[in-house]
N, C-alpha and C positions, 0 to 999 in steps of 0.2 A: 639144103632147107636147113632152118635152125631147130634147135632143139630147146631155146631157152627162150623165154620172155622175162625183160626186166620191168617188174611193176613199180612205178614211181609215183606216189601220191603228192599232191601238190595243193597249196594254198597260198597264194600270192608269193611265188616262189620263182618269179620270172628272173632275178640276178642269177639264180643260181641254176636251174634247170637246163638253161642253154650250154654252160660250160659242163655241167654232169652229163649231157646226151653227145656231146661232143668227146669227151674222155672217154665214155663207154663205147663209142662206134669204133674209136682209134684203137682202143685194147680189143674189142670183141666184135669185128666187122659184120659177124653171121648171126649176132642176136637180134630178136624184135624188142622193142621199147613199146610199153604201154602206159602212157602217161594217164593220170585218174584226178581228175581236178574237181574240187569241192568249190567252185562257182568263185575262182579268183577275181578280183578287180583290180589288179596291176597290169594288166597285159599277159600274164602266163597264158590264158588259153589262146590268145590271137597268134602269139609266139609259136607254140607247139601245132597249132593248125597249119601255119605256114610252112612249118618242117614238115609235117605230115603229107602235104601238097606235093612236096620234093622228094619224099624218100618214103617209101611202101612199106619201109618195114619200123616205122614210127605211127603209133594208134594214139588217138585222143578220147576219153570217156570224159564229158562235162554232166557230173553228177546232178540228181534231182536235189534243187534246194531245199527242199520238205526234209531230205533224210541224210542230212549232213553229218558227217563225223569221221572221223581216221579209221575207224575199225570197219564202217560201212563202205569206206572209199576200197580199203583191201578187199572185201569179200568181193566187192563187184570187179575187182581186176583179177581175182582168182579164177570167179567164174567165166570170164572173158577171156581166159587165157587160151591161145589156139595151139600152143607147143606142148613137148612131152612135160616139161618143168618150168616153173616160175620161181624168180629170185625177187624180194622185196627189199628196198632199199629207199632213204630220203634222198632228197635232192642237193641237200646243203652241205656234201662232203664229210660230214660226221660217219659215215659208213663209206670206208674207201675202196673207189673202182678197182683198184688191183688186187683186191682179197674176193671181188664176184668169181673168177677164176677159181679159187679153190674151193669156193662152194659148188661150182659147176662140178668138179671133179670129184666131190663127195656124190653127189647127187648121181653122176654116171655110173657110181660103182656101186648103186643098188640101195642107197639108204633113203627113207620115204621123206626126211625132212633132214636139213643142213643149217643150225643154227650158228651165227656169228656172236661170239662170246668175247665181252670189253676186258681186253688185259688191262688198261689204265685209268679204272675206276678212280683212283685216287687223283687224277686231274681234275676232276671235277670239284665245285665248290663243297664247301662242307655241307651246305644244306641239299645240294643235288646228290651227294653223295649219300646221306642219311635217309633221303626220300627213295633213292635208287634201292639201298639195303633193305629197308622196311618193306618196301613193294615186293621185292623178288622174295623175301622172307615168307609173306604172307601169301603170294602165289604158289611158293614152294608146299608152304602148309596144306593148303588147298588140295593140290595135286596129289601129296602123299596120302593124304584122307580117302581119297577117291581113288586111289590105287592106278592114277596114270603115270605115264612116261613123263620125267622131269628134266628137261633141258636146265644146264647149270645158271643160264643168265636168259630167265623167263621175261623180262623187261626188255631185249632186244627187240629192235625193229628191223633188223638185218639177217634175213633167213629165207630160205628157199627150200621148194619141196616138188613131189610127185604130184602134177597138177590133177590126176584123175582121183589119187587118194583123198587129197585135200577139197577138191570140187565137191565130191560126194559128202563130206564134213559138213560143207559150207550148205549145201543145198536142204540137208536134212535136218540142219539145226540154225538155220537162218534166223528165225524169231527169237531164238534163245540168246543171241550175241548182244552184248552191249555194243549196241551200232554207233554211239556218241563215243564209244571207249577210245583209249589211246593204246592199249596193249592187245594187239590182234594175235599174237603168239600164244599169250596165256588162253584166251578164249578159242584157241583152235587146239590146242593141247588139252583142254577140258574136255570135249568131243572126238577126242583122237580115237582111233582103235587100240585096244587093250594092248596087243603087243605091237609095236613100233620102234625101228631103231633110229637112233637121231646122233647125226655126227654134230662136231664140233668144231669151228673156225676161228681160232684166236686172232683179234685186232686191234688195233690201237683206236681208241675213240677221238676222231679229231675236233676241232674248233669249226663251227659253221663258219662258211666262206661269207656270207651275206644273211642278211635279217635277224631276227630273233628267235631265242629257244623256245619251243613252246611247253616246257615243262613247269609245271605249277602245281598247286593243289588239286586240281581237277583230275591231273592224272591217279592221285590217291586216292580221290572219291570216286572216279570210276572204276579202279580196279577193284575197291571193296564191293561195290554194287555188282561184281562180277563172282563174287563168292557165297552166291546162295541168299537166304532170308537173313542169316545172320549179318553177312557182309552188307545188307542192303539196310538194315538197323543201322549197323556200325556207320556206314556212308550219310546216314540222316543226322547222327550226333556229331560227326567230324565238321560236316557243314555248318553247323551251327556257329563253330569258332572262328569261321571266315566271313561271317557277316559284318557289314560294316556301313556306315550311312551311305545312302544312295546319291553320291557325288558322281560316280562313274556308272557304267555299265555292269551288269554282275559278274561278267567274265574280265573286266578290268581290275576290279576290287580282287579277285580271288586270286588273279596273277600277281597283282601288287603285293601281296602278302608273302610269297613263296619267291620275290625276285631274287637272285643269287648278289 
């Protein structure tokens, strides 16, 4: 019986998810895989459904289209974990499958959470590096002021935890999360138990194998909204700088301003 569920959030990742699932099952044949899809339109849902029919260790959740968002997807994944531990990672190979085993090892030794910490943030473009540094500084400051445990890389989307501990956090604080946000780790740490041990696993942040990066100004605005009333006020101010004439959808306009 597996003790680990790999939670993979997806939105239009059909090119990546097939390779990621194959890699994970080759490296860790005893794991369970839970794909949490945010209503993809590129065939991701159909592909994973077909895999799940052939392999009972693969499960799929297709989320409510009225409650879309990366953080919301991850919280649903945590709540639906059936094993002792969960590990969250992206489908696009920026989180290396061969490092999953290191996170497993840390969790198995008693840590409540193990966080993948990026070694090579310098490999990012200047804009992405500055955005990542600024967002992490903001999140670190917020947790410091609230006397919460602070993993070194709060912007990491590659982490694992004890399912019971974090299910309780999610269930008890579900309405307080920025469900349309992008940084679930920060949200979880905001409401974490006061005394909690954090392990860190260093890894090299890879390039996306297929598709486009989702990092843009929405990440910064969303993070600000997670930082209390002052953060929400700052988010409203920041969003004013990204308003453009309505030639495209709002999401496209915002993304265009921050594209590397």
